[in-house]
SERO-4910 file (N, C-alpha, C, O; in steps of 0.05 Angstrom, whole numbers):
BEGIN
 pado doro    nc1    nc2    nc3   cac1   cac2   cac3    cc1    cc2    cc3    oc1    oc2    oc3
  Met    A    -41   -396   -176    -42   -369   -185    -59   -350   -161    -80   -359   -150
  Lys    A    -46   -324   -155    -58   -322   -135    -66   -289   -145    -73   -271   -129
  Asp    A    -62   -286   -176    -64   -256   -191    -93   -256   -174    -88   -243   -153
  His    A   -107   -261   -174   -139   -234   -156   -130   -230   -126   -144   -223   -108
  Leu    A   -106   -235   -126    -98   -221    -97    -82   -201    -91    -74   -189    -71
  Phe    A    -78   -200   -120    -45   -166   -125    -65   -142   -123    -86   -137   -135
  Cys    A    -51   -130   -103    -70   -111   -103    -46    -74    -98    -23    -76    -91
  Lys    A    -58    -52   -103    -46    -27   -101    -48     -7    -79    -71      2    -76
  Ile    A    -33      0    -65    -47     31    -54    -25     51    -59      0     49    -60
  Phe    A    -43     73    -62    -33     98    -62    -33    108    -42    -55    111    -32
  Val    A    -11    118    -28     -8    137    -10      4    168    -17     18    173    -36
  Glu    A     -7    189      6      1    218      7     15    207     25     12    186     37
  Ser    A     37    230     24     50    222     53     68    254     48     69    270     30
  Val    A     75    252     64    102    283     58    130    268     65    152    278     64
  Leu    A    123    245     72    151    225     84    170    222     46    163    215     24
  Thr    A    203    234     60    208    222     27    200    184     19    184    168     29
  Glu    A    214    182      2    211    146    -16    222    121     15    210    106     31
  Lys    A    249    131      9    259    121     42    245    116     55    232     96     54
  Asp    A    241    147     83    219    146    100    201    124     95    203    102    106
  Leu    A    179    132     76    154    109     71    161     75     77    150     56     88
  Thr    A    195     82     56    194     53     55    202     42     94    190     29    112
  Asp    A    217     51     94    222     49    125    199     40    144    197     18    155
  Val    A    178     65    145    155     67    167    131     39    148    109     36    159
  Ile    A    134     24    128    107     10    112    133    -21    124    120    -38    136
  Ser    A    161    -27    124    175    -37    130    170    -51    170    168    -75    176
  Asn    A    168    -29    186    163    -28    207    133    -49    211    131    -72    220
  Ile    A    115    -33    201     89    -36    195     78    -71    193     63    -84    208
  Val    A     92    -79    171     95   -108    156    112   -123    174    111   -145    164
  Asn    A    129   -125    197    142   -128    211    175   -148    180    184   -170    185
  Gly    A    182   -133    156    190   -139    124    217   -125    134    224   -111    152
  Thr    A    232   -141    101    257   -135    102    263   -120     84    256   -130     62
  Ile    A    278    -90     80    273    -76     55    304    -95     42    325   -106     49
  Glu    A    287    -89     19    318    -95     -9    310    -86    -24    287    -83    -31
  Leu    A    338    -76    -35    341    -59    -69    326    -34    -57    307    -26    -70
  Glu    A    332    -21    -34    321      1    -25    297      9    -22    294     25     -3
  His    A    270      3    -39    245      5    -37    232    -15    -37    210    -12    -27
  Tyr    A    235    -38    -45    228    -71    -34    228    -77     -7    247    -72      9
  Ile    A    205    -89     -1    196   -103     23    187   -130     21    170   -142      8
  Thr    A    208   -137     43    184   -176     26    181   -176     76    194   -167     95
  Ser    A    157   -191     72    146   -193     97    144   -230     89    153   -240     68
  Ala    A    127   -245    118    111   -262    114     95   -277    103     92   -301     99
  Ala    A     81   -250     97     45   -237     75     54   -237     53     44   -253     37
  Met    A     70   -224     48     69   -193     26     97   -193     12    120   -197     20
  Glu    A     88   -185    -10    124   -178    -21    115   -140    -37     97   -141    -54
  Ile    A    121   -126    -34    112   -100    -23    139    -81    -40    161    -83    -29
  Asp    A    137    -64    -66    157    -46    -82    144    -20    -74    126    -14    -90
  Val    A    148     -2    -55    139     36    -63    164     44    -82    188     43    -80
  Leu    A    142     53   -101    146     66   -121    140    105   -125    116    107   -121
  Glu    A    147    120   -128    145    146   -123    122    138   -154    124    118   -169
  Asn    A     95    168   -154     80    154   -180     80    171   -194     63    190   -191
  Asp    A     92    171   -209     95    181   -237     77    218   -237     85    241   -238
  Glu    A     49    203   -235     30    225   -251     25    241   -220      9    260   -215
  Ser    A     41    230   -206     34    270   -173     27    285   -190     31    288   -214
  Asp    A      8    301   -166     -5    319   -179    -11    332   -157    -32    323   -148
  Asp    A     -1    351   -141    -22    366   -121    -51    379   -121    -58    385    -98
  Val    A    -64    385   -135    -80    394   -157   -104    383   -165   -127    391   -162
  Leu    A    -90    354   -182   -116    332   -191   -115    307   -153   -128    288   -144
  Ser    A    -88    325   -141    -99    283   -115   -126    299    -99   -132    284    -81
  Lys    A   -140    319    -98   -150    340    -71   -184    326    -89   -206    331    -79
  Asp    A   -183    308   -118   -209    302   -119   -220    281   -106   -208    260   -104
  Ser    A   -244    284    -94   -262    266    -85   -260    241    -85   -255    226    -67
  Asn    A   -266    235   -121   -272    214   -130   -244    207   -138   -236    186   -127
  Thr    A   -230    217   -151   -202    197   -159   -185    213   -158   -170    208   -177
  Gly    A   -174    238   -144   -157    253   -134   -127    220   -127   -104    220   -136
  Phe    A   -144    193   -106   -120    179   -104    -99    170   -123    -80    156   -118
  Leu    A   -106    183   -152    -91    164   -176    -74    192   -167    -70    198   -191
  Tyr    A    -62    212   -155    -49    223   -161    -46    225   -139    -51    247   -129
  Tyr    A    -37    201   -123    -18    208    -97      9    204   -108     13    194   -130
  Arg    A     33    216    -87     58    212    -85     73    195    -91     93    195   -106
  Tyr    A     59    171    -75     73    142    -76     42    117    -91     18    122    -92
  Tyr    A     53     99    -98     36     74   -103     54     57    -88     77     63    -81
  Leu    A     40     30    -82     46     10    -64     43    -17    -91     21    -20   -101
  Asp    A     60    -31    -98     45    -53   -116     55    -73    -86     76    -71    -73
  Ile    A     29    -93    -82     36   -105    -72     30   -151    -77     10   -157    -90
  Glu    A     37   -160    -73     36   -187    -75     28   -206    -64     49   -200    -52
  Pro    A     19   -222    -55     25   -246    -26     51   -258    -36     65   -252    -56
  Thr    A     52   -276    -19     81   -289    -23     67   -310    -26     43   -311    -22
  Asp    A     87   -333    -34     73   -358    -31     60   -380    -21     43   -395    -30
  Asp    A     72   -378     -1     56   -396     24     35   -378     42     22   -389     60
  Val    A     33   -352     36     16   -336     48    -19   -348     54    -33   -345     35
  Ala    A    -31   -360     76    -63   -350     69    -95   -334     59   -112   -320     71
  Glu    A    -94   -340     41   -108   -316     23   -122   -292     60   -119   -269     68
  Ser    A   -134   -310     66   -138   -288     84   -122   -273     95   -121   -249     90
  Asn    A   -101   -289    117    -75   -271    135    -73   -245    109    -73   -221    113
  Tyr    A    -72   -259     84    -66   -231     68    -78   -218     65    -66   -199     55
  Ile    A    -95   -214     66   -121   -187     58   -118   -177     91   -114   -153     95
  Phe    A   -119   -193    108   -113   -189    144    -93   -178    149   -100   -169    171
  Glu    A    -76   -172    147    -50   -158    135    -54   -130    122    -50   -109    133
  Ile    A    -64   -134     94    -64   -107     82    -78    -99     92    -68    -77     89
  Ser    A   -102    -93    107   -117    -86    121   -101    -68    147   -104    -44    151
  His    A    -84    -85    160    -74    -82    180    -46    -51    170    -39    -33    185
  Leu    A    -41    -54    155    -23    -34    143    -36    -13    130    -23      7    123
  Leu    A    -67    -14    124    -72      9    119    -88     21    133   -100     39    122
  Glu    A    -94     14    158   -105     33    178    -85     44    198    -88     62    213
  Asp    A    -48     19    192    -29     42    207    -19     57    189     -5     70    205
  Leu    A    -13     66    166    -16     81    145    -36    105    153    -28    127    148
  Trp    A    -62    101    165    -74    126    163    -75    138    186    -84    161    188
  Asn    A    -66    127    203    -70    133    231    -31    147    245    -26    158    267
  Gln    A    -19    142    231     -1    157    223     -2    187    198     13    203    185
  Gly    A    -27    180    203    -24    212    188    -23    212    146    -26    230    130
  Asn    A    -18    186    143    -21    195    109    -53    180    104    -67    164    117
  Lys    A    -58    200     72    -79    186     58    -75    168     55    -52    162     61
  Ala    A    -92    148     45    -81    111     28   -109    102     21   -128    104     37
  Val    A   -110     92      0   -125     85    -12   -122     62    -19   -102     66    -33
  Ala    A   -125     34    -20   -129      6    -40   -154      9    -72   -176     16    -80
  Ala    A   -136      2    -76   -144    -21   -106   -136    -41   -110   -114    -51   -113
  Cys    A   -163    -48   -112   -154    -90   -110   -184   -103   -122   -203    -87   -122
  Asp    A   -187   -129   -130   -203   -147   -127   -219   -149    -99   -243   -145   -101
  Phe    A   -207   -156    -67   -228   -154    -60   -227   -127    -33   -226   -135    -10
  Glu    A   -227   -104    -37   -237    -78    -29   -250    -80    -15   -241    -73      7
  Glu    A   -278    -88    -14   -303    -94      2   -286   -104     28   -284    -84     41
  Glu    A   -274   -121     40   -256   -132     63   -240   -124     72   -226   -134     91
  Leu    A   -238    -98     60   -212    -75     74   -233    -62     89   -257    -66     85
  Pro    A   -223    -42    110   -228    -24    115   -235     -4    114   -217     10    105
  Lys    A   -258      9    119   -272     29     93   -278     28     68   -286     48     56
  Leu    A   -273      3     58   -279      2     35   -248      1     29   -248     -2      5
  Ala    A   -221      2     37   -211     10     20   -195     41     16   -179     48     -1
  Gly    A   -208     59     43   -198     76     32   -221    101     37   -218    123     27
***
């Protein structure tokens, strides 16, 4: 079981859900299935709109990320090595940041991610 590798990334972006899905698919070199579900060699990503999204609450420096417009539910593929999976999550975060998005990861391995997950 790889339950300890589940990761949720909250994303604040001006992109539509489709455009964000396309961007993420390109970052992870993945394939889009069912409009917002991405599979890659290392992970499976579900790109979802956050029902709790709130423009005012998202500005709070401590818990604002919980109110970002989107979140990604991410799980490793069955045959990926743990270190490679964490590396790929790090790469995803950095590319999202470099493209002007806000992103914060919530997972059991946050201390192994850049900027302590955001």
